[in-house]
Structures are given as C-alpha cells and as structure tokens.
Biopython code that builds the backbone (N, CA, C, O; Angstrom):
import numpy as np
from Bio.PDB.StructureBuilder import StructureBuilder

atoms = [
    (1, "MET", "N", (44.446, -11.199, 59.736)),
    (1, "MET", "CA", (43.347, -10.327, 60.106)),
    (1, "MET", "C", (42.981, -9.511, 58.821)),
    (1, "MET", "O", (43.808, -8.864, 58.177)),
    (2, "SER", "N", (41.641, -9.612, 58.517)),
    (2, "SER", "CA", (41.281, -8.802, 57.340)),
    (2, "SER", "C", (40.963, -7.418, 57.788)),
    (2, "SER", "O", (40.769, -7.174, 58.978)),
    (3, "ILE", "N", (40.902, -6.448, 56.801)),
    (3, "ILE", "CA", (40.646, -5.089, 57.096)),
    (3, "ILE", "C", (39.145, -5.083, 57.504)),
    (3, "ILE", "O", (38.313, -5.632, 56.782)),
    (4, "TYR", "N", (38.799, -4.455, 58.676)),
    (4, "TYR", "CA", (37.503, -4.499, 59.132)),
    (4, "TYR", "C", (36.485, -3.932, 58.343)),
    (4, "TYR", "O", (35.362, -4.436, 58.364)),
    (5, "ASN", "N", (36.743, -2.910, 57.623)),
    (5, "ASN", "CA", (35.728, -2.272, 56.852)),
    (5, "ASN", "C", (35.410, -3.016, 55.538)),
    (5, "ASN", "O", (34.570, -2.589, 54.746)),
    (6, "HIS", "N", (36.065, -4.066, 55.355)),
    (6, "HIS", "CA", (35.812, -4.982, 54.171)),
    (6, "HIS", "C", (34.826, -6.112, 54.579)),
    (6, "HIS", "O", (34.280, -6.830, 53.742)),
    (7, "LEU", "N", (34.637, -6.222, 55.888)),
    (7, "LEU", "CA", (33.826, -7.326, 56.369)),
    (7, "LEU", "C", (32.375, -7.027, 56.112)),
    (7, "LEU", "O", (31.892, -5.914, 56.322)),
    (8, "ILE", "N", (31.662, -8.103, 55.631)),
    (8, "ILE", "CA", (30.208, -7.904, 55.417)),
    (8, "ILE", "C", (29.431, -7.513, 56.653)),
    (8, "ILE", "O", (28.493, -6.716, 56.623)),
    (9, "ILE", "N", (29.889, -8.141, 57.783)),
    (9, "ILE", "CA", (29.237, -7.795, 59.072)),
    (9, "ILE", "C", (29.443, -6.345, 59.367)),
    (9, "ILE", "O", (28.511, -5.664, 59.795)),
    (10, "TYR", "N", (30.653, -5.839, 59.151)),
    (10, "TYR", "CA", (30.931, -4.468, 59.457)),
    (10, "TYR", "C", (30.046, -3.537, 58.511)),
    (10, "TYR", "O", (29.520, -2.531, 58.987)),
    (11, "LYS", "N", (29.897, -3.852, 57.267)),
    (11, "LYS", "CA", (29.033, -3.013, 56.423)),
    (11, "LYS", "C", (27.579, -3.046, 56.877)),
    (11, "LYS", "O", (26.882, -2.032, 56.919)),
    (12, "THR", "N", (27.149, -4.291, 57.223)),
    (12, "THR", "CA", (25.746, -4.436, 57.606)),
    (12, "THR", "C", (25.592, -3.637, 58.980)),
    (12, "THR", "O", (24.619, -2.895, 59.116)),
    (13, "SER", "N", (26.412, -3.757, 59.871)),
    (13, "SER", "CA", (26.388, -3.062, 61.115)),
    (13, "SER", "C", (26.467, -1.535, 60.904)),
    (13, "SER", "O", (25.851, -0.788, 61.664)),
    (14, "TYR", "N", (27.193, -1.069, 59.916)),
    (14, "TYR", "CA", (27.230, 0.408, 59.678)),
    (14, "TYR", "C", (25.946, 0.875, 59.072)),
    (14, "TYR", "O", (25.473, 1.983, 59.323)),
    (15, "ASP", "N", (25.362, -0.041, 58.225)),
    (15, "ASP", "CA", (23.992, 0.353, 57.766)),
    (15, "ASP", "C", (22.961, 0.478, 58.831)),
    (15, "ASP", "O", (22.129, 1.385, 58.815)),
    (16, "LEU", "N", (23.019, -0.461, 59.785)),
    (16, "LEU", "CA", (22.192, -0.387, 60.883)),
    (16, "LEU", "C", (22.404, 0.751, 61.676)),
    (16, "LEU", "O", (21.418, 1.274, 62.196)),
    (17, "MET", "N", (23.540, 1.233, 61.862)),
    (17, "MET", "CA", (23.909, 2.533, 62.644)),
    (17, "MET", "C", (23.417, 3.623, 61.927)),
    (17, "MET", "O", (22.882, 4.530, 62.565)),
    (18, "LEU", "N", (23.511, 3.702, 60.615)),
    (18, "LEU", "CA", (23.024, 4.794, 59.894)),
    (18, "LEU", "C", (21.550, 4.924, 60.024)),
    (18, "LEU", "O", (21.036, 6.013, 60.280)),
    (19, "GLU", "N", (20.855, 3.836, 59.853)),
    (19, "GLU", "CA", (19.411, 3.796, 59.952)),
    (19, "GLU", "C", (18.863, 4.242, 61.405)),
    (19, "GLU", "O", (17.817, 4.880, 61.522)),
    (20, "ILE", "N", (19.626, 3.866, 62.450)),
    (20, "ILE", "CA", (19.262, 4.267, 63.660)),
    (20, "ILE", "C", (19.513, 5.812, 64.000)),
    (20, "ILE", "O", (18.711, 6.486, 64.645)),
    (21, "PHE", "N", (20.595, 6.241, 63.542)),
    (21, "PHE", "CA", (20.957, 7.659, 63.651)),
    (21, "PHE", "C", (19.843, 8.481, 62.924)),
    (21, "PHE", "O", (19.384, 9.496, 63.448)),
    (22, "LYS", "N", (19.448, 8.058, 61.794)),
    (22, "LYS", "CA", (18.274, 8.779, 61.067)),
    (22, "LYS", "C", (16.979, 8.686, 61.756)),
    (22, "LYS", "O", (16.190, 9.629, 61.814)),
    (23, "LEU", "N", (16.777, 7.532, 62.275)),
    (23, "LEU", "CA", (15.537, 7.316, 63.053)),
    (23, "LEU", "C", (15.379, 8.007, 64.330)),
    (23, "LEU", "O", (14.275, 8.454, 64.641)),
    (24, "THR", "N", (16.408, 8.132, 65.108)),
    (24, "THR", "CA", (16.418, 8.913, 66.365)),
    (24, "THR", "C", (16.260, 10.418, 66.268)),
    (24, "THR", "O", (15.854, 11.080, 67.222)),
    (25, "LYS", "N", (16.580, 10.929, 65.132)),
    (25, "LYS", "CA", (16.350, 12.427, 64.982)),
    (25, "LYS", "C", (14.927, 12.798, 65.001)),
    (25, "LYS", "O", (14.588, 13.921, 65.374)),
    (26, "ASP", "N", (14.071, 11.907, 64.614)),
    (26, "ASP", "CA", (12.652, 12.211, 64.632)),
    (26, "ASP", "C", (11.823, 11.813, 65.813)),
    (26, "ASP", "O", (10.595, 11.889, 65.833)),
    (27, "PHE", "N", (12.542, 11.400, 66.757)),
    (27, "PHE", "CA", (11.928, 10.991, 68.129)),
    (27, "PHE", "C", (11.410, 12.217, 68.798)),
    (27, "PHE", "O", (11.971, 13.301, 68.640)),
    (28, "SER", "N", (10.265, 12.058, 69.602)),
    (28, "SER", "CA", (9.772, 13.159, 70.448)),
    (28, "SER", "C", (10.913, 13.373, 71.543)),
    (28, "SER", "O", (11.731, 12.499, 71.833)),
    (29, "ARG", "N", (10.871, 14.497, 72.049)),
    (29, "ARG", "CA", (11.919, 15.008, 72.917)),
    (29, "ARG", "C", (11.944, 14.107, 74.108)),
    (29, "ARG", "O", (13.026, 13.970, 74.677)),
    (30, "GLU", "N", (10.901, 13.479, 74.558)),
    (30, "GLU", "CA", (10.780, 12.579, 75.728)),
    (30, "GLU", "C", (11.691, 11.249, 75.489)),
    (30, "GLU", "O", (12.288, 10.702, 76.417)),
    (31, "TYR", "N", (11.725, 10.838, 74.284)),
    (31, "TYR", "CA", (12.512, 9.565, 73.937)),
    (31, "TYR", "C", (13.872, 9.861, 73.270)),
    (31, "TYR", "O", (14.790, 9.042, 73.316)),
    (32, "LYS", "N", (13.975, 11.072, 72.641)),
    (32, "LYS", "CA", (15.254, 11.338, 71.896)),
    (32, "LYS", "C", (16.535, 11.227, 72.783)),
    (32, "LYS", "O", (17.574, 10.672, 72.425)),
    (33, "TYR", "N", (16.313, 11.847, 74.025)),
    (33, "TYR", "CA", (17.501, 11.941, 74.931)),
    (33, "TYR", "C", (17.511, 10.802, 75.916)),
    (33, "TYR", "O", (18.365, 10.783, 76.802)),
    (34, "SER", "N", (16.640, 9.887, 75.813)),
    (34, "SER", "CA", (16.799, 8.683, 76.773)),
    (34, "SER", "C", (17.062, 7.452, 75.870)),
    (34, "SER", "O", (18.203, 7.086, 75.588)),
    (35, "ILE", "N", (16.013, 6.877, 75.463)),
    (35, "ILE", "CA", (16.106, 5.757, 74.587)),
    (35, "ILE", "C", (16.861, 5.879, 73.283)),
    (35, "ILE", "O", (17.520, 4.938, 72.839)),
    (36, "GLY", "N", (16.757, 7.061, 72.666)),
    (36, "GLY", "CA", (17.481, 7.366, 71.527)),
    (36, "GLY", "C", (19.016, 7.390, 71.700)),
    (36, "GLY", "O", (19.762, 6.830, 70.897)),
    (37, "GLN", "N", (19.435, 8.038, 72.739)),
    (37, "GLN", "CA", (20.805, 8.131, 73.092)),
    (37, "GLN", "C", (21.403, 6.725, 73.390)),
    (37, "GLN", "O", (22.493, 6.380, 72.934)),
    (38, "ASP", "N", (20.638, 5.944, 74.171)),
    (38, "ASP", "CA", (20.996, 4.592, 74.572)),
    (38, "ASP", "C", (21.188, 3.729, 73.337)),
    (38, "ASP", "O", (22.158, 2.982, 73.203)),
    (39, "LEU", "N", (20.195, 3.869, 72.423)),
    (39, "LEU", "CA", (20.223, 3.075, 71.166)),
    (39, "LEU", "C", (21.369, 3.423, 70.273)),
    (39, "LEU", "O", (21.940, 2.561, 69.606)),
    (40, "LYS", "N", (21.704, 4.671, 70.258)),
    (40, "LYS", "CA", (22.849, 5.029, 69.427)),
    (40, "LYS", "C", (24.108, 4.603, 70.064)),
    (40, "LYS", "O", (25.095, 4.358, 69.370)),
    (41, "ARG", "N", (24.129, 4.495, 71.418)),
    (41, "ARG", "CA", (25.351, 4.118, 72.082)),
    (41, "ARG", "C", (25.572, 2.531, 71.820)),
    (41, "ARG", "O", (26.643, 2.042, 71.460)),
    (42, "GLU", "N", (24.455, 1.863, 72.047)),
    (42, "GLU", "CA", (24.535, 0.349, 71.746)),
    (42, "GLU", "C", (25.078, 0.051, 70.322)),
    (42, "GLU", "O", (25.952, -0.798, 70.144)),
    (43, "VAL", "N", (24.534, 0.771, 69.321)),
    (43, "VAL", "CA", (24.991, 0.319, 67.998)),
    (43, "VAL", "C", (26.373, 0.838, 67.745)),
    (43, "VAL", "O", (27.079, 0.279, 66.905)),
    (44, "THR", "N", (26.812, 1.904, 68.442)),
    (44, "THR", "CA", (28.311, 2.118, 68.251)),
    (44, "THR", "C", (29.096, 1.180, 68.982)),
    (44, "THR", "O", (30.168, 0.825, 68.490)),
    (45, "LEU", "N", (28.700, 0.692, 70.159)),
    (45, "LEU", "CA", (29.397, -0.344, 70.860)),
    (45, "LEU", "C", (29.435, -1.602, 70.048)),
    (45, "LEU", "O", (30.446, -2.302, 70.085)),
    (46, "LEU", "N", (28.456, -1.919, 69.355)),
    (46, "LEU", "CA", (28.285, -3.098, 68.505)),
    (46, "LEU", "C", (29.365, -3.037, 67.480)),
    (46, "LEU", "O", (30.131, -3.992, 67.347)),
    (47, "ILE", "N", (29.460, -2.033, 66.794)),
    (47, "ILE", "CA", (30.502, -1.841, 65.796)),
    (47, "ILE", "C", (32.003, -1.879, 66.386)),
    (47, "ILE", "O", (32.936, -2.409, 65.784)),
    (48, "LYS", "N", (32.112, -1.265, 67.608)),
    (48, "LYS", "CA", (33.426, -1.305, 68.262)),
    (48, "LYS", "C", (33.822, -2.807, 68.657)),
    (48, "LYS", "O", (34.990, -3.192, 68.619)),
    (49, "ARG", "N", (32.848, -3.546, 69.003)),
    (49, "ARG", "CA", (33.025, -4.963, 69.367)),
    (49, "ARG", "C", (33.386, -5.829, 68.042)),
    (49, "ARG", "O", (34.193, -6.756, 68.109)),
    (50, "ILE", "N", (32.817, -5.512, 66.983)),
    (50, "ILE", "CA", (33.160, -6.139, 65.694)),
    (50, "ILE", "C", (34.591, -5.854, 65.417)),
    (50, "ILE", "O", (35.363, -6.783, 65.180)),
    (51, "PHE", "N", (34.981, -4.634, 65.433)),
    (51, "PHE", "CA", (36.310, -4.224, 65.163)),
    (51, "PHE", "C", (37.241, -5.075, 66.125)),
    (51, "PHE", "O", (38.160, -5.780, 65.706)),
    (52, "GLN", "N", (36.918, -4.939, 67.399)),
    (52, "GLN", "CA", (37.878, -5.654, 68.371)),
    (52, "GLN", "C", (37.868, -7.217, 68.137)),
    (52, "GLN", "O", (38.931, -7.831, 68.235)),
    (53, "ALA", "N", (36.764, -7.834, 67.849)),
    (53, "ALA", "CA", (36.739, -9.236, 67.425)),
    (53, "ALA", "C", (37.640, -9.597, 66.160)),
    (53, "ALA", "O", (38.276, -10.646, 66.057)),
    (54, "ASN", "N", (37.606, -8.703, 65.330)),
    (54, "ASN", "CA", (38.470, -8.840, 64.119)),
    (54, "ASN", "C", (39.879, -8.589, 64.302)),
    (54, "ASN", "O", (40.713, -9.097, 63.553)),
    (55, "SER", "N", (40.189, -7.819, 65.279)),
    (55, "SER", "CA", (41.526, -7.428, 65.590)),
    (55, "SER", "C", (42.304, -8.406, 66.535)),
    (55, "SER", "O", (43.528, -8.371, 66.656)),
    (56, "SER", "N", (41.439, -9.329, 67.228)),
    (56, "SER", "CA", (42.181, -10.024, 68.200)),
    (56, "SER", "C", (41.967, -11.670, 67.684)),
    (56, "SER", "O", (41.114, -12.027, 66.872)),
    (57, "PHE", "N", (42.841, -12.456, 68.287)),
    (57, "PHE", "CA", (42.505, -13.864, 68.010)),
    (57, "PHE", "C", (42.206, -14.617, 69.194)),
    (57, "PHE", "O", (41.341, -15.492, 69.157)),
    (58, "ASP", "N", (42.907, -14.329, 70.344)),
    (58, "ASP", "CA", (42.682, -15.207, 71.581)),
    (58, "ASP", "C", (41.401, -14.717, 72.352)),
    (58, "ASP", "O", (40.827, -15.479, 73.129)),
    (59, "THR", "N", (40.967, -13.452, 72.129)),
    (59, "THR", "CA", (39.793, -12.991, 72.819)),
    (59, "THR", "C", (38.566, -12.766, 71.821)),
    (59, "THR", "O", (37.554, -12.164, 72.182)),
    (60, "ARG", "N", (38.715, -13.241, 70.670)),
    (60, "ARG", "CA", (37.710, -12.981, 69.583)),
    (60, "ARG", "C", (36.318, -13.415, 70.192)),
    (60, "ARG", "O", (35.404, -12.593, 70.257)),
    (61, "VAL", "N", (36.170, -14.658, 70.619)),
    (61, "VAL", "CA", (34.960, -15.203, 71.029)),
    (61, "VAL", "C", (34.166, -14.293, 72.016)),
    (61, "VAL", "O", (32.963, -14.050, 71.924)),
    (62, "GLU", "N", (35.045, -13.809, 73.008)),
    (62, "GLU", "CA", (34.334, -12.864, 74.011)),
    (62, "GLU", "C", (33.879, -11.515, 73.376)),
    (62, "GLU", "O", (32.893, -10.961, 73.861)),
    (63, "TYR", "N", (34.520, -10.964, 72.346)),
    (63, "TYR", "CA", (34.090, -9.821, 71.768)),
    (63, "TYR", "C", (32.835, -10.135, 70.925)),
    (63, "TYR", "O", (31.961, -9.278, 70.799)),
    (64, "ILE", "N", (32.733, -11.350, 70.347)),
    (64, "ILE", "CA", (31.624, -11.631, 69.546)),
    (64, "ILE", "C", (30.381, -11.807, 70.521)),
    (64, "ILE", "O", (29.240, -11.419, 70.266)),
    (65, "LYS", "N", (30.768, -12.424, 71.623)),
    (65, "LYS", "CA", (29.486, -12.594, 72.627)),
    (65, "LYS", "C", (28.997, -11.159, 73.049)),
    (65, "LYS", "O", (27.800, -10.887, 73.149)),
    (66, "LYS", "N", (29.946, -10.317, 73.275)),
    (66, "LYS", "CA", (29.526, -8.911, 73.724)),
    (66, "LYS", "C", (28.771, -8.315, 72.561)),
    (66, "LYS", "O", (27.687, -7.775, 72.782)),
    (67, "ALA", "N", (29.252, -8.371, 71.363)),
    (67, "ALA", "CA", (28.482, -7.868, 70.266)),
    (67, "ALA", "C", (27.064, -8.437, 70.011)),
    (67, "ALA", "O", (26.149, -7.750, 69.557)),
    (68, "ARG", "N", (26.959, -9.679, 70.320)),
    (68, "ARG", "CA", (25.585, -10.386, 70.279)),
    (68, "ARG", "C", (24.722, -9.678, 71.348)),
    (68, "ARG", "O", (23.566, -9.344, 71.091)),
    (69, "GLU", "N", (25.284, -9.457, 72.525)),
    (69, "GLU", "CA", (24.527, -8.754, 73.654)),
    (69, "GLU", "C", (24.056, -7.561, 73.159)),
    (69, "GLU", "O", (22.879, -7.259, 73.357)),
    (70, "HIS", "N", (24.819, -6.811, 72.523)),
    (70, "HIS", "CA", (24.566, -5.372, 72.012)),
    (70, "HIS", "C", (23.374, -5.510, 71.034)),
    (70, "HIS", "O", (22.431, -4.721, 71.089)),
    (71, "THR", "N", (23.430, -6.547, 70.119)),
    (71, "THR", "CA", (22.372, -6.749, 69.180)),
    (71, "THR", "C", (21.101, -7.034, 69.798)),
    (71, "THR", "O", (20.096, -6.484, 69.347)),
    (72, "GLU", "N", (21.017, -7.858, 70.814)),
    (72, "GLU", "CA", (19.871, -8.104, 71.584)),
    (72, "GLU", "C", (19.242, -6.814, 72.348)),
    (72, "GLU", "O", (18.027, -6.691, 72.502)),
    (73, "ILE", "N", (20.057, -5.999, 72.745)),
    (73, "ILE", "CA", (19.664, -4.766, 73.389)),
    (73, "ILE", "C", (19.008, -3.852, 72.395)),
    (73, "ILE", "O", (17.974, -3.241, 72.664)),
    (74, "ILE", "N", (19.656, -3.767, 71.190)),
    (74, "ILE", "CA", (19.137, -3.023, 70.159)),
    (74, "ILE", "C", (17.707, -3.440, 69.673)),
    (74, "ILE", "O", (16.819, -2.634, 69.396)),
    (75, "ARG", "N", (17.596, -4.832, 69.604)),
    (75, "ARG", "CA", (16.227, -5.477, 69.294)),
    (75, "ARG", "C", (15.239, -4.904, 70.314)),
    (75, "ARG", "O", (14.206, -4.334, 69.963)),
    (76, "LEU", "N", (15.588, -5.072, 71.549)),
    (76, "LEU", "CA", (14.620, -4.711, 72.576)),
    (76, "LEU", "C", (14.224, -3.298, 72.453)),
    (76, "LEU", "O", (13.030, -2.997, 72.434)),
    (77, "TYR", "N", (15.164, -2.403, 72.367)),
    (77, "TYR", "CA", (14.937, -0.972, 72.218)),
    (77, "TYR", "C", (13.973, -0.690, 70.943)),
    (77, "TYR", "O", (13.004, 0.060, 71.061)),
    (78, "ILE", "N", (14.256, -1.262, 69.852)),
    (78, "ILE", "CA", (13.432, -1.046, 68.645)),
    (78, "ILE", "C", (12.112, -1.528, 68.936)),
    (78, "ILE", "O", (11.151, -0.842, 68.589)),
    (79, "ARG", "N", (11.932, -2.675, 69.559)),
    (79, "ARG", "CA", (10.508, -3.187, 69.792)),
    (79, "ARG", "C", (9.796, -2.311, 70.742)),
    (79, "ARG", "O", (8.592, -2.114, 70.577)),
    (80, "LEU", "N", (10.486, -1.726, 71.800)),
    (80, "LEU", "CA", (9.884, -0.755, 72.729)),
    (80, "LEU", "C", (9.409, 0.358, 72.058)),
    (80, "LEU", "O", (8.261, 0.758, 72.254)),
    (81, "LEU", "N", (10.353, 1.038, 71.097)),
    (81, "LEU", "CA", (9.944, 2.124, 70.326)),
    (81, "LEU", "C", (8.768, 1.904, 69.437)),
    (81, "LEU", "O", (7.948, 2.809, 69.279)),
    (82, "LYS", "N", (8.644, 0.771, 68.860)),
    (82, "LYS", "CA", (7.513, 0.426, 68.093)),
    (82, "LYS", "C", (6.236, 0.472, 68.995)),
    (82, "LYS", "O", (5.256, 1.118, 68.624)),
    (83, "ASP", "N", (6.244, -0.156, 70.082)),
    (83, "ASP", "CA", (5.166, -0.243, 70.942)),
    (83, "ASP", "C", (4.737, 1.104, 71.554)),
    (83, "ASP", "O", (3.585, 1.300, 71.940)),
    (84, "LEU", "N", (5.785, 2.088, 71.629)),
    (84, "LEU", "CA", (5.496, 3.412, 72.059)),
    (84, "LEU", "C", (5.123, 4.302, 70.942)),
    (84, "LEU", "O", (4.950, 5.509, 71.108)),
    (85, "GLN", "N", (4.997, 3.695, 69.785)),
    (85, "GLN", "CA", (4.626, 4.368, 68.566)),
    (85, "GLN", "C", (5.565, 5.503, 68.053)),
    (85, "GLN", "O", (5.180, 6.448, 67.364)),
    (86, "GLU", "N", (6.792, 5.304, 68.457)),
    (86, "GLU", "CA", (7.854, 6.269, 68.011)),
    (86, "GLU", "C", (8.411, 5.781, 66.655)),
    (86, "GLU", "O", (9.066, 6.580, 65.987)),
    (87, "VAL", "N", (8.210, 4.591, 66.224)),
    (87, "VAL", "CA", (8.644, 3.877, 65.060)),
    (87, "VAL", "C", (7.626, 3.289, 64.291)),
    (87, "VAL", "O", (6.988, 2.386, 64.833)),
    (88, "ASN", "N", (7.307, 3.652, 62.999)),
    (88, "ASN", "CA", (6.282, 2.957, 62.287)),
    (88, "ASN", "C", (6.672, 1.550, 61.835)),
    (88, "ASN", "O", (7.839, 1.177, 61.954)),
    (89, "VAL", "N", (5.781, 0.804, 61.350)),
    (89, "VAL", "CA", (5.994, -0.601, 61.022)),
    (89, "VAL", "C", (7.068, -0.749, 59.975)),
    (89, "VAL", "O", (7.915, -1.640, 60.042)),
    (90, "LYS", "N", (7.016, 0.168, 58.980)),
    (90, "LYS", "CA", (7.983, 0.156, 57.848)),
    (90, "LYS", "C", (9.426, 0.259, 58.353)),
    (90, "LYS", "O", (10.319, -0.492, 57.961)),
    (91, "LYS", "N", (9.594, 1.245, 59.253)),
    (91, "LYS", "CA", (10.945, 1.487, 59.800)),
    (91, "LYS", "C", (11.368, 0.323, 60.706)),
    (91, "LYS", "O", (12.498, -0.163, 60.666)),
    (92, "PHE", "N", (10.479, -0.058, 61.453)),
    (92, "PHE", "CA", (10.701, -1.249, 62.379)),
    (92, "PHE", "C", (11.188, -2.459, 61.583)),
    (92, "PHE", "O", (12.174, -3.107, 61.931)),
    (93, "ALA", "N", (10.467, -2.732, 60.516)),
    (93, "ALA", "CA", (10.798, -3.847, 59.677)),
    (93, "ALA", "C", (12.267, -3.714, 59.059)),
    (93, "ALA", "O", (13.090, -4.628, 59.110)),
    (94, "ARG", "N", (12.496, -2.492, 58.480)),
    (94, "ARG", "CA", (13.807, -2.267, 57.876)),
    (94, "ARG", "C", (14.962, -2.466, 58.862)),
    (94, "ARG", "O", (15.982, -3.068, 58.524)),
    (95, "ILE", "N", (14.799, -1.981, 60.016)),
    (95, "ILE", "CA", (15.813, -2.003, 61.104)),
    (95, "ILE", "C", (16.029, -3.447, 61.484)),
    (95, "ILE", "O", (17.165, -3.910, 61.593)),
    (96, "ASN", "N", (14.927, -4.163, 61.687)),
    (96, "ASN", "CA", (14.858, -5.561, 61.993)),
    (96, "ASN", "C", (15.679, -6.405, 61.036)),
    (96, "ASN", "O", (16.438, -7.291, 61.430)),
    (97, "VAL", "N", (15.488, -6.078, 59.714)),
    (97, "VAL", "CA", (16.225, -6.902, 58.748)),
    (97, "VAL", "C", (17.798, -6.697, 59.021)),
    (97, "VAL", "O", (18.545, -7.676, 59.021)),
    (98, "TYR", "N", (18.262, -5.437, 59.245)),
    (98, "TYR", "CA", (19.717, -5.308, 59.494)),
    (98, "TYR", "C", (20.111, -5.921, 60.774)),
    (98, "TYR", "O", (21.227, -6.426, 60.902)),
    (99, "THR", "N", (19.204, -5.898, 61.776)),
    (99, "THR", "CA", (19.587, -6.418, 63.125)),
    (99, "THR", "C", (19.645, -8.026, 63.046)),
    (99, "THR", "O", (20.481, -8.693, 63.657)),
    (100, "GLU", "N", (18.724, -8.515, 62.278)),
    (100, "GLU", "CA", (18.660, -10.009, 62.112)),
    (100, "GLU", "C", (19.918, -10.495, 61.331)),
    (100, "GLU", "O", (20.560, -11.485, 61.679)),
    (101, "SER", "N", (20.211, -9.755, 60.291)),
    (101, "SER", "CA", (21.518, -10.103, 59.452)),
    (101, "SER", "C", (22.749, -10.032, 60.407)),
    (101, "SER", "O", (23.545, -10.971, 60.438)),
    (102, "VAL", "N", (22.905, -8.975, 61.151)),
    (102, "VAL", "CA", (24.025, -8.849, 61.974)),
    (102, "VAL", "C", (24.093, -10.021, 62.974)),
    (102, "VAL", "O", (25.120, -10.667, 63.180)),
    (103, "SER", "N", (22.966, -10.225, 63.546)),
    (103, "SER", "CA", (22.856, -11.398, 64.551)),
    (103, "SER", "C", (23.234, -12.697, 63.938)),
    (103, "SER", "O", (23.994, -13.459, 64.535)),
    (104, "ARG", "N", (22.753, -12.975, 62.811)),
    (104, "ARG", "CA", (23.045, -14.299, 62.097)),
    (104, "ARG", "C", (24.642, -14.432, 61.762)),
    (104, "ARG", "O", (25.287, -15.477, 61.853)),
    (105, "GLN", "N", (25.148, -13.154, 61.353)),
    (105, "GLN", "CA", (26.505, -13.177, 60.994)),
    (105, "GLN", "C", (27.417, -13.430, 62.169)),
    (105, "GLN", "O", (28.407, -14.160, 62.118)),
    (106, "LEU", "N", (26.990, -12.746, 63.264)),
    (106, "LEU", "CA", (27.751, -12.970, 64.598)),
    (106, "LEU", "C", (27.771, -14.340, 65.025)),
    (106, "LEU", "O", (28.812, -14.890, 65.383)),
    (107, "ALA", "N", (26.502, -14.985, 64.995)),
    (107, "ALA", "CA", (26.374, -16.405, 65.365)),
    (107, "ALA", "C", (27.310, -17.333, 64.524)),
    (107, "ALA", "O", (27.939, -18.264, 65.028)),
    (108, "GLY", "N", (27.345, -17.021, 63.284)),
    (108, "GLY", "CA", (28.159, -17.822, 62.401)),
    (108, "GLY", "C", (29.616, -17.581, 62.690)),
    (108, "GLY", "O", (30.408, -18.521, 62.617)),
    (109, "TRP", "N", (29.988, -16.436, 62.998)),
    (109, "TRP", "CA", (31.329, -16.151, 63.197)),
    (109, "TRP", "C", (31.833, -16.708, 64.567)),
    (109, "TRP", "O", (32.975, -17.124, 64.763)),
    (110, "GLN", "N", (30.816, -16.660, 65.499)),
    (110, "GLN", "CA", (31.163, -17.257, 66.810)),
    (110, "GLN", "C", (31.411, -18.720, 66.600)),
    (110, "GLN", "O", (32.430, -19.244, 67.048)),
    (111, "LYS", "N", (30.511, -19.391, 65.934)),
    (111, "LYS", "CA", (30.562, -20.892, 65.782)),
    (111, "LYS", "C", (31.937, -21.229, 65.015)),
    (111, "LYS", "O", (32.665, -22.140, 65.409)),
    (112, "LYS", "N", (32.213, -20.512, 64.003)),
    (112, "LYS", "CA", (33.445, -20.676, 63.351)),
    (112, "LYS", "C", (34.680, -20.463, 64.162)),
    (112, "LYS", "O", (35.656, -21.201, 64.031)),
    (113, "SER", "N", (34.650, -19.462, 65.000)),
    (113, "SER", "CA", (35.825, -19.130, 65.912)),
    (113, "SER", "C", (35.903, -20.243, 66.946)),
    (113, "SER", "O", (37.003, -20.696, 67.263)),
    (114, "CYS", "N", (34.790, -20.696, 67.476)),
    (114, "CYS", "CA", (34.782, -21.846, 68.459)),
    (114, "CYS", "C", (35.423, -23.071, 67.969)),
    (114, "CYS", "O", (36.222, -23.707, 68.657)),
    (115, "LEU", "N", (35.067, -23.410, 66.753)),
    (115, "LEU", "CA", (35.576, -24.603, 66.022)),
    (115, "LEU", "C", (37.181, -24.431, 65.748)),
    (115, "LEU", "O", (37.916, -25.415, 65.823)),
    (116, "LYS", "N", (37.602, -23.352, 65.480)),
    (116, "LYS", "CA", (39.123, -23.028, 65.365)),
    (116, "LYS", "C", (39.867, -23.177, 66.530)),
    (116, "LYS", "O", (41.039, -23.552, 66.499)),
    (117, "ASN", "N", (39.186, -22.871, 67.705)),
    (117, "ASN", "CA", (39.962, -22.800, 68.987)),
    (117, "ASN", "C", (40.013, -24.301, 69.528)),
    (117, "ASN", "O", (40.880, -24.635, 70.336)),
    (118, "ASN", "N", (39.119, -25.128, 69.087)),
    (118, "ASN", "CA", (39.160, -26.588, 69.584)),
    (118, "ASN", "C", (39.996, -27.561, 68.658)),
    (118, "ASN", "O", (40.102, -28.752, 68.951)),
]
sb = StructureBuilder()
sb.init_structure("model")
sb.init_model(0)
sb.init_chain("A")
sb.init_seg("    ")
for serial, (resi, resn, name, xyz) in enumerate(atoms, 1):
    if name == "N":
        sb.init_residue(resn, " ", resi, " ")
    sb.init_atom(name, np.array(xyz, "f"), 0.0, 1.0, " ", f" {name:<3s}", serial, name[0])
structure = sb.get_structure()
C-alpha cells in the first residue's frame, strides 16, 4: 500500500476539491446551500473513496466504482451550474479538466485492479 497523498489521483482529486470549494463560495444564496453543499459533499466522498480503495485490497474495486459514481455526480452538478449560469465557461472548463483526469485515472486503476484479481 502506498501512502495515499503521494498518489497522482489523490493530488488531482484534491485540486478538484480545492477548485470546487473556491467556486461554491461565489454562488448565489439560492444555490450555495443546496447544489453547492451537495457538490462539496460529493468531492469529499470522492477523496474518501480513493483513500479507502488504496487502503484495501479485497474491496478495492468496489471503492473505485463508488469513486467513479461520485465523479459522474460531480460532472452532472457542474454542468447544471453552468446551465444555471452560476459557473462561467472558463471555470467550467478548468473543473472539467480535473474531473476528466480523475475519471481516467479511476478507470485505469479499476482495470488494473480487475486484472490483478483474475
């Protein structure tokens, strides 16, 4: 088991979390305490699942699957916020770069873990 904070996926996820926390502070009151809170919770759970996946061997694939679900929910919320004009195109693009990177890394990790289990 490697130390989780040295994983590239952990660093990228942390950068995503930092961007989301910065982003949500500027939301209008209507969205700050609904979508904003949900978005922050999802990105926090994403990092938690990455830690859990790295810490376990027998249930690693399950944690990775859950992390991928959180990534898709984050994508959905960010797209919704862009459509609601709470997020400008530049911020939308920056967050999508992080989200896509995390998604690709999780997919690769899942594939590698499945191959090891077989």
